[in-house]
C-alpha positions in Angstrom: 5.4 -19.6 -13.9 2.2 -20.3 -14.5 0.8 -19.8 -18.0 -3.3 -19.1 -18.9 -4.5 -21.8 -21.5 -4.8 -20.3 -25.1 -8.6 -20.5 -24.4 -8.1 -18.6 -21.8 -6.2 -16.0 -23.0 -8.5 -15.7 -25.8 -11.8 -15.2 -23.0 -9.7 -12.3 -20.9 -8.6 -10.7 -24.0 -12.3 -10.9 -25.3 -13.5 -9.5 -22.1 -10.7 -6.9 -21.3 -11.6 -5.6 -24.7 -15.2 -5.7 -24.2 -14.5 -3.2 -21.3 -12.0 -1.1 -22.7 -12.6 1.7 -25.3 -12.0 1.7 -28.8 -9.1 4.4 -28.7 -7.2 2.3 -25.3 -3.9 2.0 -26.9 -3.0 -2.2 -27.2 0.1 -1.5 -24.4 -2.8 -0.4 -22.1 -5.1 -3.0 -22.5 -2.4 -5.7 -22.3 -1.5 -3.8 -19.1 -5.0 -4.5 -18.0 -4.8 -8.2 -18.7 -1.3 -8.3 -16.5 -3.0 -6.2 -14.0 -5.9 -8.8 -13.9 -3.2 -11.7 -13.4 -2.2 -9.7 -10.6 -5.5 -8.7 -9.0 -6.3 -12.7 -9.1 -3.5 -13.8 -7.6 -1.8 -15.8 -10.8 1.6 -14.1 -9.5 2.1 -13.8 -5.7 4.0 -10.6 -4.2 7.9 -11.4 -4.8 7.1 -14.0 -7.3 8.6 -14.1 -11.0 5.9 -12.9 -13.7 6.7 -14.7 -17.2 9.1 -12.6 -19.6 8.4 -10.4 -22.4 8.7 -13.1 -25.0 6.6 -15.4 -23.1 3.9 -12.6 -22.5 3.9 -11.6 -26.3 3.5 -15.2 -27.6 0.5 -15.4 -24.6 -1.4 -11.7 -25.8 -0.3 -12.1 -29.3 1.5 -8.7 -29.6 4.8 -7.4 -29.8 7.5 -8.1 -27.3 7.5 -3.8 -27.9 3.7 -3.9 -26.4 4.6 -5.9 -23.3 7.5 -3.8 -22.4 5.4 -0.6 -22.3 3.0 -2.1 -20.4 5.7 -3.5 -18.0 7.3 0.1 -17.9 4.1 1.2 -16.8 3.3 -1.1 -14.1 6.9 -0.9 -12.7 6.8 2.6 -12.6 3.5 2.7 -10.7 5.0 0.4 -8.4 3.0 -3.0 -9.2 6.7 -4.3 -10.9 9.9 -4.5 -10.1 12.7 -5.2 -12.6 15.9 -6.9 -11.5 18.6 -6.9 -13.9 19.6 -10.4 -15.3 16.8 -11.8 -13.4 13.5 -10.8 -14.8 10.9 -8.8 -13.5 9.0 -9.5 -10.3 5.5 -8.7 -8.5 6.5 -5.8 -6.2 6.3 -6.2 -2.5 6.8 -3.8 0.4 9.6 -5.6 1.8 10.9 -4.5 -1.5 14.1 -2.3 -0.3 13.3 0.4 -3.1 9.0 0.2 -2.2 9.7 0.5 1.5 8.1 3.1 3.5 6.8 4.8 0.2 3.7 5.5 1.5 5.2 7.2 5.1 6.4 10.9 3.5 8.2 12.3 6.8 11.7 12.6 6.4 13.9 13.8 9.2 15.4 17.9 8.9 18.8 16.4 9.8 20.2 13.5 7.5 17.5 10.9 5.7 15.3 8.3 5.9 18.2 5.7 5.9 20.4 7.0 8.1 17.7 7.7 10.6 16.9 4.4 10.3 13.5 2.8 11.0 10.7 4.2 13.3 10.1 2.4 16.7 6.8 1.1 17.5 4.2 1.2 20.7 1.4 -0.7 20.2 -1.0 1.3 22.4 -4.6 -1.0 21.8 -5.2 -3.5 19.3 -8.8 -5.2 18.8 -11.5 -5.8 16.7 -15.2 -3.6 16.7 -17.4 -2.3 15.2 -17.3 0.2 12.1 -18.7 3.5 12.7 -20.4 5.3 9.6 -17.2 7.6 8.8 -15.0 4.5 9.1 -17.8 2.2 7.1 -18.3 5.0 4.2 -14.3 5.0 3.8 -13.3 1.2 3.9 -16.5 0.5 1.7 -18.1 -1.9 4.5 -21.7 -1.3 6.4 -22.0 0.7 9.4 -21.6 -1.7 12.4 -19.2 -4.2 9.7 -16.5 -5.7 11.9 -13.2 -3.8 11.6 -9.7 -3.9 13.5 -8.7 -1.0 15.2 -5.3 0.3 16.3 -3.7 3.1 17.7 0.2 3.1 17.9 3.4 5.7 18.5 6.1 5.8 15.8 9.6 7.2 17.3 12.4 8.3 16.0 15.6 8.9 18.1 13.4 8.0 21.2 11.1 10.7 20.8 7.5 10.3 20.1 6.8 11.6 16.3 3.8 10.0 14.7 0.5 9.0 17.0 -1.4 7.1 14.3 -5.3 5.0 14.4 -5.7 2.3 12.0 -8.9 0.8 11.6 -9.3 -2.4 8.7 -11.7 -4.8 7.0 -12.4 -7.3 9.8 -13.2 -10.1 7.3 -9.6 -9.6 5.4 -7.2 -9.4 8.4 -8.9 -11.9 11.0 -6.5 -13.2 13.8 -4.5 -9.8 13.5 -2.9 -8.9 16.9 -1.3 -6.5 18.7 1.7 -9.0 18.5 1.7 -9.3 14.7 1.8 -5.5 14.8 4.6 -5.2 17.7 6.9 -8.4 16.5 7.5 -7.5 13.0 10.3 -5.9 12.0 9.8 -4.4 8.5 7.1 -2.4 7.6 3.7 -3.2 8.0 2.1 -3.6 4.9 4.7 -6.2 4.0 4.1 -8.5 7.1 -0.3 -7.4 5.9 0.7 -8.6 2.6 2.8 -11.7 3.9 0.5 -13.2 6.9 -3.0 -11.7 4.9 -2.1 -11.9 1.4 -3.3 -8.2 1.1 -1.0 -5.7 -1.3 -1.8 -2.2 -0.7 -0.8 -0.6 -4.0 -1.9 2.9 -3.9 -2.9 5.7 -1.0 -5.0 8.9 -1.2 -3.9 11.5 1.8 -5.5 14.4 3.0 -3.7 16.9 5.0 -4.3 19.6 7.1 -2.9 21.6 10.3 -4.4 20.9 13.7 -3.7 21.2 17.8 -3.7 17.9 19.6 -6.4 17.7 22.4 -4.8 17.0 25.7 -4.4 13.1 25.4 -2.8 13.1 22.2 -0.1 16.1 23.2 0.7 13.9 26.1 1.6 11.1 23.9 3.6 12.8 21.8 4.8 14.9 24.4 4.1 18.2 23.3 1.8 21.1 24.6 -2.0 21.1 23.6 -0.5 24.4 21.2 1.7 22.6 19.6 0.9 22.4 15.7 0.4 19.4 14.0 0.4 17.9 10.7 -2.9 15.5 10.3 -2.5 12.8 7.5 -5.6 11.0 6.4 -4.8 8.3 4.4 -6.8 5.5 2.6 -4.5 2.4 1.0 -6.2 0.4 -1.7 -5.1 -3.0 -2.9 -5.8 -4.0 -6.8 -9.2 -3.2 -8.3 -9.1 0.3 -6.3 -10.5 -1.8 -3.3 -10.2 0.0 0.3 -8.1 -1.7 2.7 -7.0 0.8 5.2 -8.0 3.9 6.9 -5.3 5.1 9.0 -4.9 8.6 10.9 -1.9 10.0 12.0 -0.7 12.6 13.8 2.6 14.0 12.8 5.0 16.1 14.6 7.2 18.3 12.6 9.8 20.2 14.9 12.4 17.6 14.0 11.1 16.2 10.7 9.4 17.8 7.5 6.7 16.3 4.9 8.3 15.5 1.9 6.3 14.7 -1.5 8.2 14.4 -5.2 5.0 15.9 -7.4 5.7 14.8 -11.3 
């Protein structure tokens, strides 16, 4: 476990204080410092962060203040507490956060009993970002992107048709073989092999009818209503790293979300 020198701690604290309103609670400032360490790669996904006692000494605050900051980061699925072992940087390979961005649930049973989707990669290539894709990913029109299309099936039934765009610079070397061969969540593969961790996502959902090609791929008629789910996923510091557009069948599944 790494620890910054005292001088670095002081400068980091000063920089955060300068960027943080005076009324910001102290634990929020400590949360910001821990998040800064995550953003800078001081602790990698799956690695342990220093103990609450060590962080309290490092930032010269009480252990309770550190605990409250870590509680919020854990609630946001950025950190994971393990009883008797410590606190670790969350990873999409963790059981409790696997597929947390996929909200489609089976009408019968649950996601665990249903098991992971079977993936069919239809296309994966490097191309140039259209103006629309560039805007979503904070790129310039014409910048390199990786574009992929795949089908996710459950029980042999094609259920989700997805088009995915990723910044080409961050995902050099990503191929159809990568997407097809990795057995766990795709986000875990992007994290493990390319060092990009998706920490949050925003979605837009609407009801649509498929065109002829989409209907054929999903084995439905063009008159079958589908859910269109457009997602932008972000890494640390709100940097967009993925645009994903999915068409979801809802004859055997439903979209499930928990509002808190």
